[in-house]
Every structure is written in structure tokens, then in C-alpha cells.
C-alpha positions as CSV (number, residue, x, y, z in Angstrom):
1,M,-16.7,23.0,-35.2
2,A,-13.2,24.3,-34.6
3,H,-12.7,24.9,-31.1
4,S,-10.0,27.3,-29.4
5,R,-7.8,25.2,-26.9
6,N,-8.0,28.1,-24.6
7,S,-11.5,28.6,-24.9
8,I,-12.1,27.5,-21.3
9,V,-11.1,29.6,-18.3
10,I,-10.1,27.4,-15.0
11,N,-10.3,29.4,-12.1
12,S,-8.4,26.7,-9.9
13,K,-10.0,26.0,-6.3
14,L,-6.3,25.3,-5.2
15,P,-4.1,28.0,-7.5
16,K,-0.9,27.9,-5.1
17,V,-0.7,24.1,-4.9
18,G,1.7,22.2,-7.0
19,T,3.6,18.9,-7.2
20,T,4.3,17.8,-3.7
21,I,7.5,17.9,-2.1
22,F,7.4,14.2,-1.5
23,T,6.9,13.5,-4.8
24,I,9.8,16.0,-6.3
25,M,12.3,14.5,-3.7
26,S,11.4,11.0,-4.7
27,A,11.7,11.9,-8.2
28,L,15.3,13.6,-7.7
29,A,16.3,10.7,-5.8
30,N,15.3,8.2,-8.6
31,E,17.0,10.4,-11.2
32,Q,20.5,10.9,-9.0
33,K,20.2,7.2,-8.0
34,A,20.2,8.6,-4.5
35,I,19.7,6.6,-1.3
36,N,15.7,7.8,-0.8
37,L,15.4,8.7,3.2
38,S,12.7,11.6,2.0
39,Q,9.5,9.9,1.5
40,G,8.0,7.9,4.5
41,F,7.5,4.6,3.9
42,P,9.1,1.3,5.1
43,S,11.8,-0.9,3.1
44,F,10.5,-3.9,4.4
45,E,7.8,-6.1,3.8
46,P,4.7,-6.9,6.0
47,S,4.7,-10.0,8.0
48,S,4.0,-13.5,6.4
49,K,1.0,-14.0,8.5
50,L,-0.8,-10.8,7.1
51,L,0.1,-11.9,3.9
52,H,-1.5,-15.1,4.2
53,H,-4.6,-13.8,5.7
54,V,-4.9,-11.4,2.7
55,T,-4.8,-14.7,0.2
56,E,-7.1,-16.4,2.8
57,G,-9.7,-13.7,2.4
58,M,-9.5,-13.9,-1.5
59,K,-10.4,-17.4,-1.1
60,K,-13.2,-17.2,1.7
61,G,-14.9,-14.7,-0.9
62,F,-14.0,-11.0,0.5
63,N,-14.1,-10.0,-3.0
64,Q,-17.1,-7.6,-3.5
65,Y,-18.2,-4.3,-1.8
66,A,-17.6,-4.6,2.2
67,P,-20.5,-2.3,4.2
68,M,-19.9,1.5,4.0
69,A,-18.5,1.7,7.5
70,G,-16.4,-1.2,7.1
71,L,-16.6,-5.1,7.9
72,I,-18.3,-5.5,11.5
73,D,-15.7,-8.1,12.8
74,L,-12.7,-5.9,11.8
75,R,-14.7,-2.8,13.4
76,E,-15.5,-4.7,16.8
77,K,-11.9,-5.9,16.9
78,L,-11.0,-2.1,16.6
79,A,-13.1,-1.4,19.8
80,E,-11.8,-4.2,21.6
81,K,-8.0,-2.6,20.8
82,M,-9.0,1.1,21.7
83,E,-10.5,0.0,25.1
84,G,-7.6,-1.7,25.9
85,L,-5.3,1.0,24.8
86,Y,-7.3,4.3,25.5
87,N,-9.8,2.8,28.3
88,V,-12.7,3.9,25.9
89,K,-16.0,2.3,25.4
90,L,-16.8,2.2,21.6
91,N,-20.1,1.1,19.6
92,P,-18.5,-0.8,16.6
93,E,-21.8,0.1,14.8
94,T,-21.5,3.8,15.3
95,D,-18.4,5.1,16.2
96,I,-15.7,3.5,14.1
97,T,-15.2,3.9,10.1
98,I,-12.7,2.5,8.1
99,T,-11.2,4.3,5.3
100,A,-9.1,4.2,2.2
101,G,-5.8,5.3,4.3
102,A,-5.7,8.3,7.0
103,T,-5.1,11.0,4.3
104,Q,-8.6,10.2,3.0
105,A,-10.0,10.2,6.6
106,I,-9.0,13.5,7.3
107,Y,-10.1,14.9,3.9
108,T,-13.5,13.6,4.5
109,A,-13.4,14.9,8.1
110,I,-12.8,18.5,7.0
111,S,-15.3,18.1,4.0
112,A,-17.9,17.0,6.5
113,F,-17.7,20.1,9.1
114,V,-15.7,23.0,7.1
115,K,-17.9,25.7,4.8
116,D,-17.1,28.8,3.5
117,G,-15.6,31.0,6.1
118,D,-14.9,28.7,8.8
119,E,-11.4,29.1,10.3
120,V,-9.3,25.5,11.2
121,I,-6.4,25.8,13.2
122,I,-3.5,24.0,12.3
123,F,0.1,23.8,13.8
124,T,3.0,24.2,11.6
125,P,5.2,22.5,10.8
126,A,2.1,20.3,9.4
127,Y,1.6,17.5,7.3
128,D,1.1,18.6,3.6
129,C,-2.4,17.5,3.4
130,Y,-4.6,19.6,6.0
131,E,-4.1,22.9,4.4
132,P,-5.6,22.3,0.8
133,A,-8.1,20.5,2.3
134,I,-9.4,23.3,4.2
135,E,-9.2,25.6,1.2
136,V,-10.7,23.3,-1.2
137,N,-13.6,23.4,1.2
138,G,-13.6,27.1,1.4
139,G,-12.2,27.6,5.1
140,N,-9.4,29.8,6.6
141,V,-6.4,28.3,7.6
142,I,-5.1,29.8,11.1
143,T,-1.7,28.8,11.6
144,V,0.2,28.6,15.1
145,K,3.9,28.4,14.3
146,L,6.0,26.0,16.1
147,H,9.8,26.6,16.2
148,G,12.6,24.0,16.6
149,P,14.5,22.5,18.4
150,D,11.7,21.9,21.0
151,F,8.4,22.8,18.6
152,K,6.6,23.4,22.0
153,I,3.0,24.9,21.9
154,D,2.1,28.6,23.2
155,W,-1.3,27.6,24.5
156,N,-2.1,31.2,25.8
157,Q,-1.4,31.7,21.6
158,V,-3.9,29.2,20.6
159,Q,-6.7,30.7,23.1
160,K,-6.1,34.1,21.3
161,L,-7.3,32.5,18.0
162,I,-10.5,31.0,19.0
163,T,-13.3,32.9,17.5
164,Q,-16.7,32.4,17.0
165,K,-15.8,31.3,13.3
166,C,-13.5,28.6,14.6
167,K,-14.9,25.4,13.3
168,M,-12.0,22.7,13.8
169,I,-8.7,22.4,15.2
170,I,-6.1,19.6,13.5
171,I,-3.8,18.1,15.9
172,N,-0.8,15.3,15.1
173,T,0.9,13.5,17.8
174,P,3.2,11.8,17.2
175,H,4.2,14.8,15.2
176,N,5.3,14.5,11.5
177,P,7.9,15.9,10.4
178,T,9.5,17.0,13.8
179,G,9.3,13.3,15.7
180,K,7.6,15.2,18.8
181,I,4.8,14.1,21.1
182,W,2.1,16.0,22.7
183,R,2.0,15.4,26.6
184,E,-0.9,14.8,28.9
185,E,-1.1,18.5,29.9
186,D,-1.0,19.6,26.2
187,L,-4.3,17.5,25.7
188,L,-5.7,18.8,28.7
189,K,-5.4,22.3,28.2
190,L,-6.7,21.7,24.4
191,Q,-9.6,20.1,26.3
192,K,-10.0,23.1,28.6
193,I,-9.8,25.5,25.5
194,T,-12.4,23.8,23.3
195,E,-14.7,23.2,26.0
196,N,-18.3,24.9,25.8
197,T,-17.5,25.5,22.0
198,N,-18.6,24.1,18.8
199,I,-15.0,23.4,17.7
200,V,-14.3,19.8,16.3
201,V,-11.0,18.3,16.8
202,L,-9.5,16.4,14.4
203,S,-6.6,14.2,15.9
204,D,-4.2,12.7,13.6
205,E,-2.8,9.9,15.3
206,V,-1.3,7.8,12.6
207,Y,2.0,7.0,14.5
208,E,0.2,5.9,18.0
209,H,2.6,2.8,18.0
210,I,5.7,4.5,17.3
211,V,6.5,6.2,20.6
212,F,10.2,5.9,22.2
213,D,11.8,6.0,25.5
214,K,8.8,4.3,27.3
215,K,6.8,7.5,26.6
216,Q,3.2,6.9,26.6
217,H,1.2,8.1,23.2
218,Q,-1.5,10.6,24.4
219,S,-4.8,10.0,22.2
220,V,-7.9,12.4,22.4
221,L,-9.6,9.3,23.0
222,K,-8.1,9.1,26.8
223,F,-9.9,12.5,27.5
224,P,-13.6,12.2,27.7
225,K,-14.4,15.9,27.2
226,L,-12.2,16.0,24.5
227,A,-13.3,12.6,23.0
228,E,-17.1,13.9,22.6
229,R,-15.9,16.5,20.1
230,S,-13.1,14.6,18.2
231,I,-12.5,12.5,15.5
232,A,-9.2,10.5,15.7
233,V,-7.4,9.2,12.7
234,F,-5.4,6.0,12.7
235,S,-3.1,4.0,9.9
236,F,-2.9,0.4,9.3
237,G,-0.2,1.0,6.8
238,K,2.4,2.9,9.3
239,T,1.7,-0.1,11.9
240,Y,2.0,-2.9,9.8
241,H,4.4,-1.9,7.0
242,N,2.0,-1.7,4.4
243,T,1.6,2.0,3.3
244,G,0.7,1.1,-0.3
245,W,-2.3,-0.7,0.7
246,K,-4.0,2.7,1.9
247,V,-6.2,1.4,4.5
248,G,-7.3,3.4,8.1
249,Y,-9.9,4.1,10.0
250,C,-11.4,6.9,12.4
251,V,-13.1,7.0,15.6
252,A,-15.7,9.6,16.9
253,P,-18.9,9.8,18.7
254,K,-22.1,9.0,16.8
255,E,-23.4,12.4,16.2
256,I,-20.1,13.5,14.6
257,M,-19.3,10.0,13.0
258,S,-22.7,10.1,11.1
259,E,-22.2,13.5,9.6
260,F,-18.6,12.0,8.8
261,R,-20.0,9.0,6.9
262,K,-22.4,11.3,4.7
263,V,-19.5,12.4,3.0
264,H,-17.4,9.0,3.2
265,Q,-20.0,7.3,1.4
266,Y,-20.0,9.4,-1.7
267,N,-16.1,9.9,-1.6
268,V,-15.3,6.3,-1.4
269,F,-18.2,4.2,-0.1
270,C,-16.2,1.6,0.9
271,V,-12.9,-0.2,1.6
272,N,-10.8,-2.9,-0.2
273,S,-12.7,-5.6,1.6
274,V,-9.9,-8.5,1.3
275,M,-7.5,-6.2,3.1
276,Q,-10.0,-5.7,5.9
277,Y,-10.3,-9.3,6.5
278,A,-6.7,-9.7,6.8
279,F,-6.3,-6.9,9.3
280,S,-9.2,-8.4,11.6
281,Q,-7.4,-11.3,11.7
282,I,-3.9,-10.1,12.4
283,L,-5.5,-7.8,15.0
284,E,-5.8,-10.9,17.2
285,E,-1.9,-10.8,17.3
286,K,-1.6,-7.8,19.6
287,E,2.1,-8.0,20.3
288,M,2.7,-7.2,16.4
289,Y,1.3,-3.3,17.3
290,L,2.3,-3.4,21.2
291,E,5.8,-4.1,20.4
292,L,6.4,-1.7,17.1
293,N,7.9,0.7,19.3
294,N,11.0,-1.4,20.1
295,F,11.0,-2.2,16.5
296,Y,11.5,1.4,15.3
297,Q,13.4,2.3,18.4
298,E,16.1,0.1,17.6
299,K,16.2,1.7,14.0
300,R,16.0,5.5,15.4
301,D,19.1,4.4,17.9
302,F,21.2,2.9,15.2
303,F,20.9,5.6,12.9
304,A,21.7,8.3,15.4
305,K,24.8,6.3,16.8
306,A,26.0,6.0,13.2
307,I,25.7,9.7,12.6
308,Q,27.2,10.8,15.8
309,P,30.8,11.6,14.1
310,S,29.0,13.6,11.6
311,R,28.6,18.0,11.9
312,F,24.7,17.6,11.8
313,D,22.8,18.5,15.1
314,I,20.5,15.6,16.2
315,I,17.2,16.9,16.9
316,P,15.7,14.1,19.8
317,C,13.1,12.0,18.2
318,E,10.2,11.0,20.5
319,G,8.3,9.4,18.1
320,T,7.3,8.7,14.3
321,Y,10.0,7.2,12.0
322,F,11.7,10.5,11.2
323,Q,14.9,12.3,12.4
324,L,15.4,16.0,12.1
325,L,19.1,17.0,11.7
326,G,20.0,20.5,11.8
327,Y,22.9,21.7,9.7
328,D,23.9,25.3,11.0
329,K,27.6,23.9,11.4
330,I,27.6,23.2,7.6
331,T,26.5,25.7,5.4
332,E,24.2,28.8,5.3
333,E,22.0,27.7,2.6
334,N,18.1,27.3,2.9
335,D,16.8,23.7,3.5
336,V,15.4,23.4,0.2
337,D,18.8,24.2,-1.6
338,F,20.7,22.2,0.7
339,S,18.5,19.1,0.4
340,R,18.5,19.4,-3.3
341,R,22.4,19.9,-3.2
342,L,22.7,16.7,-0.7
343,T,20.8,14.6,-3.2
344,I,22.7,15.5,-6.3
345,E,26.3,16.0,-5.1
346,N,26.0,13.3,-1.9
347,K,23.3,11.0,-3.2
348,L,21.1,11.2,-0.3
349,A,17.6,12.5,-0.4
350,S,15.7,14.3,2.5
351,I,12.7,16.4,3.0
352,P,13.5,20.3,3.9
353,V,11.4,21.0,7.3
354,S,10.7,25.0,6.0
355,V,8.0,23.2,3.3
356,F,6.0,22.0,5.9
357,Y,4.9,25.6,7.2
358,S,2.2,27.8,5.4
359,T,4.5,30.9,5.3
360,P,8.1,30.9,4.6
361,T,9.9,30.1,7.5
362,P,13.3,29.5,8.2
363,A,14.1,26.1,9.5
364,N,17.5,25.0,8.9
365,L,16.3,21.3,9.1
366,L,15.9,18.4,7.2
367,R,14.0,15.5,7.7
368,F,15.4,11.6,7.3
369,C,13.1,8.6,7.4
370,F,14.7,5.9,9.1
371,A,11.8,3.3,8.4
372,K,14.7,1.3,6.4
373,D,17.0,-1.7,6.7
374,N,20.1,-1.2,8.7
375,E,22.3,-1.6,5.5
376,T,20.6,1.6,4.0
377,L,20.7,3.4,7.1
378,E,24.7,2.5,7.5
379,K,25.1,4.2,3.7
380,A,23.2,7.1,4.6
381,A,25.3,7.6,7.7
382,E,28.6,7.2,5.5
383,I,27.5,10.1,3.4
384,L,26.1,12.4,6.4
385,N,29.4,12.0,8.0
386,K,31.7,13.1,5.1
387,V,29.4,16.2,4.3
């Protein structure tokens, strides 16, 4: 029987979604043989100790399915770590789940709690996985726009956006793409706003160990009344230079986590056993995560000093491994066009900040990843200084 190739009509659940800017810019960088400071991944290898533990795990037989929530030894060590960092008591059996990266944790959390017509507040510019995950689950995105160069939150505006339909608020600190961190007063205001509501807070904290200038990461776990309604998401990849392994974890009270796991078990069921074993061993080396901020602060300072002679405005970076640069003194082009031209003509790839907003928003800012070796950063600086 002959069938027309167009006999099926697809009503897309994400009609506005195309290829991500990260894929586009990385592909353009490869095509142009440009230095790629667009996508956020380190250019250095994980520690030899961690790689040794991976091999060790294979030899010890961690080659089959892990428990759905993750290896209990790993969860116990994470509970110990969280208590040391954030003074919170966690039950490793019920409060921690190992995930296939932070993005899966974020998607699963949204899927577990957001239904048709529910409202979810996000702060833009925002990491690009939040909005599609809300929309594919039938939720409505409510945006709070933050504007440079300080990207401060107007909490009165947030308060006005809280309705009976609001099911979730998504926060991200340290913040991608701006490199800003939330202060204690921000978390206290969020705690007050959400008190006596049914709102779940989804807190993206993947850059928890990359905070500069002796500032402190303010996790939702530090604030008891906030923690009781929150899912906090973390990433091994950001901490141990192995984003391609795609292993993360999330923390939540038992009642929230049980709902999360209902979706998680059918989403991925479980996560790579060998990698979980390796992380459970390396967590005993506490200095590896406690000293990560010093490592990246040196990178940030090296890059900032190298581009000091340029015409770009250096927006202060308080955390993450991203540096924002303003270019008002250079061109009136929009940031998408300028980032493309910079890649094609100058052989340096970045990410335009406007793409992190839900609606068209002039930003005149480019995001550069400085999680690279110094030689690469030096070459990038040479290009920027000539623009």
C-alpha cells in the first residue's frame, strides 16, 4: 500500500524550539576553526585519582544497574558533605537521588510537579533548559527580567507575580550566564514570599563550588523553611571537570523526593554504576571541591587581566566559569550578529546573552567561558584586544 509522506500531521509540543545556541555556535566555531569559548565545558582532564577509581570500579564489578536512587555509599557521602557545607541533616535513603546530569534532574523535577495551566516563575536571562521543560509539561512560563550590569532582583515584582496558579519558582545561583551570585537576603526574601504557599522551589546550584573573592554560596539548604519546599540540583561534571560523564544529584525532603522518584524511575531508572563508585571514592578528597574556587578564580583573573587593554567592558564575575563582556564602545550590532561576526572574522566564539531571555531583549553582552588552559585564554585575549 502506498502512503503519502505527508499523511501524518505533527502538532509539536515545542513548536518554537529549534537547535540550541550552544550547538549552533560550537558548530560555527568548528567550521571556522575558531577558538571556542562558547559552550561551557573545561578543556582540562579529570584528576588521575578519579580516573583510577573508574577503572577500579569496573574491576570491582560495578558494571550492572545501580539502585534506582543511586549507590547508597555515594548518597551517604553526599549527606556528609552537605552537612559539612550547609549544616543540614539529610537522610541518604530518602533525601538524595543520583541523576543523569543536572539537566535530567531539572527536567524530572518539573515533570513531577508541573501540570497543565500551572505557572512557573523563572528569572531571565536563564539557562535554556528551563522554559522548554515547563512548556512540554503544559505549564506557563512567568518571567522576571534581570538587567545588566548588576542583574539584581526586584522582589516586589516577584511578590506581585505569585498567584494561586504558581506551582514552582526556579532559581539559579551561581548564575549562568551572568556570573552573579544570590545573597543571603535574596534567599530570605524568597523564603518569606513562598511561606504558607504550595510553591516548590527548584534550585539549580551546579556551580556551588565556583564562587570568588571569599564570597559564600547561598544554597537553599541553608534556610530551613526554604529547604522544606525545595529541590536542590548539583553537578559532578562542573566540580570534577567531566561534563561528558553526565552525572549529577538532587536533594529534597522525603515528601518531595518521593514524587521526584516516581518520574525519575521511568525517565532513566538509574545512573552509570561505575561513575557513581568513582565519585563515592573521590568525595573523600575534600580539598578537591573545597579548593575549586581558587583554581577558577586564577582563571578568571588571568583572563580579565589579559583583556584589560581591550575596548570591552568587563562585567564583574562573582561565580561560575563565565565572563560577560559588554561591547557598547565597539559596535551597535545586536549581540547575535556580533557574536557570529566575531566567530567568522576574528575566529573567536562566544554566546550572545540575549538568547537567554524568553522574549527579545537587547543585552549588548557576550558570554565567554574561561574554563580553558591559559594558552587558549591568552590567544582569545589577543583577539579581543584587537577588536
